N, C-alpha and C positions, 0 to 999 in steps of 0.2 A: 474796862475790866468788869464793871457791873453788868453791862449788857451780855458780855461773854459768859459770866457765871450764871445769870438768869436763864439764858438760852440753853445752856448745857443742863442745868437742873430741870428745866422744863421738859427736855427730851428724855431725861432719865425717868421722870414721873410718868411720861406718856407711855413708857415701855413696860411698866410694872404696875401691879396692883397696889393700892394703899396699904399701909401698915406692914411693910415688908421688913425682912431681916437683911440688913445691908452690911457689906464688907467693902471698905474703900482702901485700896492699896496706894500709898503715897498721898495721904490726906493733906499734907502741907499745912497751910495756915487756916484751913477750914472753910474755904470759899464755898465748897459744895456741902460740907458737913452741916453748916449752919442753915442751909436751905433745905436739906433732906431729912436730917435727924429728927426734927420736931414731929414729922408724920410717920416715923419708922417705929416698929415694935422694938428693934434693937439696932444699934449701929456700932460696928467695930471699925476703927480707923487705925491704919498702920503707917509708919513713916520711918525712914532710915535714920533721921536726925534726932538725937535725944533732946536737943535744944528746941526743935519744932514741937515735939511731943509735950515738953514741959510748958512752953508758952501757950499751946492750944489748950492744955488742961486748965491753966489759969483763966483763959478766956471763957471756958465753959462754966466756970463757977457761977452759981446763982441762976443758971438757966433752969426753967421748970422741968425740962426733959433731960437734964444732964445725967440723971441716974440710968438712962437707957444707953448711954455712950460709954464705950470702953476703948482706950487708946493704948496701942502697943508699939514699942520701938523695935523694929525689925526690918529686914530686907524684904523686898517685894516677893522674892522667891520662897520665903519662909512661911509655910502653911501649917507649922506645928500646932497641934491642938484643934485644928479646924477639921471637923468630921465631915464625912460624905453627907451632902444634902443639908448642911447647916445654915445655908443662906438662900435668900431669894434673888438677891442682886449682888454682883461684884462690880465695883467701879474702879477703873484705872484711867484717871483723867489728867491729861497733860503730864504724863510720866513715862510712857513707853519710849519716847525719843531718847531717854537717858539710859535705856537698856543697852548692854554692851554688844549684843548680837542676836541673830534670829533664833538660835538655840535657846537662849535665855528667855526670849519673848514667848516661844512656844511652850516652854516649861511652865511659865507663869499662867498662860492661857489654859493649858491642860489642867493644872491644879485648880484654877478658877472654875472650870466646868465641873470638876469633881465635887467641889463643895456646894454646888447649886442643887436645890431641890427641883423636881420636875416643874416645868413652867417658868424656871428662872432665866435670868439674862445676864450676860457679861457686857458691860458698857465700856468701850475703849474710846476715850475722847481726846481731841486735839492731836490726831495722828498726822504726821507729816507725809505728804503724798510723794512717793518715789518718782513717779512719772513726771512730776512738775518740779523736781529739784533744780533742773537746769533753768527753767523759767524763773524760779525764785531767785537764783543767783544772778541771772541776767538783769532782773529788775534792780537788785541791790547794787550791782556793779555799775550799771548805767547811772543810777541816782548818785553814786559816790564820785562819778566822773571817770570813765574808763579810757578816755583818750580816743583811740581809733577803734574801728571794728575789729582789726586784728588783735589788739590788746584786750578788747572785751571778750573775744572768743577764747583767748588764752586764760583769762581770769575765770571764765565760766568753767572751763575744763578743769582748772586747778582746784577751784572751790568745790566742785562736785566730787573730784577724786579725793579731796582731803576732808570731806564732810565728817565732823566728829559725832553727829547725832544719828540715831537710827531712823531711817526713812523707809516707809513700807508701801508696797504696791497693794491697792485694795483687794486684788484677787487672792492675796495670801489668806485673808479672812474668809472670803466666799468659798475658797477651796476646802475649808474645814468641814463643810457639809458632807463632802465626799470622803473625808479622812477620819472623822470622829463620829461615832455612832450617836452620841447623845445630842450633838448639834444638828438640829433639823432645819433651821434656816438662819440666814445672816442678812443683815441690812447694812449698807454702806451709804452714809448720807453726807453730802456737802454741808458745810456749816451754814446756818442761817445767821443773818446779821445785816444791819443797815449800813455799816461802814466797811469799805473795801480795804481792810488792813491785812497784814500777813496772816493773822490767825484765821480770818474768814476766807481768804483767797486760796491758800495753799494747804489747808488742813481739813480733816474730815472726822466723822465719828462712825464707829462700827459697833453693831449690836449682834451678839451671838446668842440665839435663843435655844434653850436646852429643853428637850422633851416637851415642847409646847402643846403637842396634840392638835395643832391647827394645820389645815391644808392650805396651800397657796391660793389666794384669791385669783380666779381666772381673769385675765385681761384678753378679751376677744380679739383685739387687733392692736398691733404695734406699728406705728408709722415712723419712718425716718425723716428727720427734720429737713435734710438736704434733698433726699430722694423724692420727697413729696412737696418740695418748695413751700414749706410751712412758714407762717409768720405769726407774730404775737397777736396781730389783729385777727387773723383767721382762728387762732385758738380761742380768743375771747368770744367770737361768734359761735364757735362750737360749744363752748361752755354755757352759753346763754340759750341754746336751742331747746333745752328741756329734755334732752336725751337721758335715759336712765341707765345707759350702758357705760361701764368703765372703759377707758381707752388709754393707750400709752404712746409716748413720743420718745424716740431714741436719738442720740447724737446731737443734742441741743448745744450749740456753741455758747461758751461761758463768757459773758461780757466782763466779768470781774478780772479775768486773767488773759483775755484775748491779746492785749498789747504785749504782755510779758512773754507769752508763748511765741508770738510772731517775732519779737526781738531775739529770743533764743534761737529760733529756727534760722533767721536770716544771718545772725552772727556766725553760726556754726556751719551754714550751708556752703559758704564760699561764693554765694551769688553776688555779694556786695564787695567792692574793692576793699582790701584790708586797710588801706590808708584813709578810708572815709571816717570823718570825725563823728564821734558820738557825743551829743550834747545833752541827751536826756532820753527817756524811754519813748518819747513821741517821734524821734527822728526816723526810725525804721518801721514804724508800726501803723502806717496809714492803711486802714482795712479796705481792700478792694471790694467792689460789688460782687457777691458770690456768683460764680459761674452758673450755679444751678438755679439762680433766680430767687433763692431764699432771702429772708429779710436781714440776716446777720445775727450777731450775738445777743444774748438775753441774760439779764441778771437773774440768778435763781430766786432771789428774794422777791423780785417783781413778779415772777411767775407764780410763786406761792400766794402772793397777795391777790393776784388776778383770779386765781382759783377760789380763794376764800370769799371774794366779793360775790361770786355766783353760788356760794354755798357748797362748793366742791372741796375735796381734799386733794392736795398735790403731794404725792409721796415721791421724793427724789432718790436717785441712786447714783453712786460713782462705781458701781460694781464691775463695770467693764474695764476699769483701770486705764482709761484713755489718757495718753500722755499729753493731749491737747486740752484736757480739762473738760471735754464735752460731757454732758450728763443726760440721764434718762429720767422721765417723769411718768408716773401712773396717775391718772385723774379718776377719782372716785366720785360718783354723783351724789347730790344731796340725799340724805337718808340711808346711805350705804353703811354708815356707822362703823367705820374701821375700828376694831378693838385694839387695845394696846398690843404692839408687836405684830400687827397684821402682816402676814406673809404675802409677798408679791414675787412672782418668778420673773425677776428682771433679767434682761440679757446679760451674760457674763463674758469676760474676756479670758486671756491666758497671761501668765507671768508669775505672779505670786511670790516675788522676791523682795529682799531688802538690800540695802547697801552693806558695806562692811566698815562700820565706823572705827575710827582710830582709838576711841575711848577704850581703855582696858577694863576687864571685868572687875578688878579689885578697886578701881578708882572711885566708883560711886555705889556699888552694890556688894 
């Protein structure tokens, strides 16, 4: 949990200027507040629970920066008294999965954009990936003991159909560039982390940049991982060759979730006899050698560390919304000095939807 909070706070800091005016919707126990508020000019935290607000207020007592923090008990959709351009950052971390539907989500995002000053950013953290929902449930059901492949397939379909939380295709966020005038670029990032848990494997973060005044950094060439038979070794050599040109790689298979995706696909495809026993996630997921000659799956964290070792920056994206979890990376050479919120024109996909969770609007909001 500490690694999760530190990583999220670090990404928020990287996206905004210091001394910002921050609004956090759904501040909870203050995991981000205590990491961000000390450097903020002002910090407004809201939460639906009066108990949470009371406890958080007590925890703030005695902090030297407590006078810059204001806590409000209200729903996420309640922007009463928040004027246009009143904030530099709006944070919704680990909260949108509890929203009742897409309409509610878009209302909150639209209001968040309204209250941002030019150059501001909306940070949406811990978003559950709709395209990977089946893989997530395949992993969970296999671990719990699904019996046969046929039973596993039935459980996956049932769990996906009954999913009570809001899960979101990344393209819903990237499409906002074309729908809302003030949003000029969007970044969708797989989560960074050393441990392949559910939070890291199946969730992402989205950054909506508002009137940033920046033009996308040009990437002269994008190369497909499979189409060009790329490997991690080859990328290391490219990063070490001293080139000053940025470059990008698309469709990199994700080692964190490769087994889960393959388990989902095989269970639902009908290619495996329904009476085949499932004893764990490894039974059906032996990865064949790629037909295209590529090296296979890569852990996004390993790729970031590889780039950092050579002085490069690796900017990742899930903007294409690939249901297999493949990701894209833009590599910026040493000295490129990517500013906070650097815009990259990543390849994008289509979709842009959410599920329809069973949770009713009045139950939590």
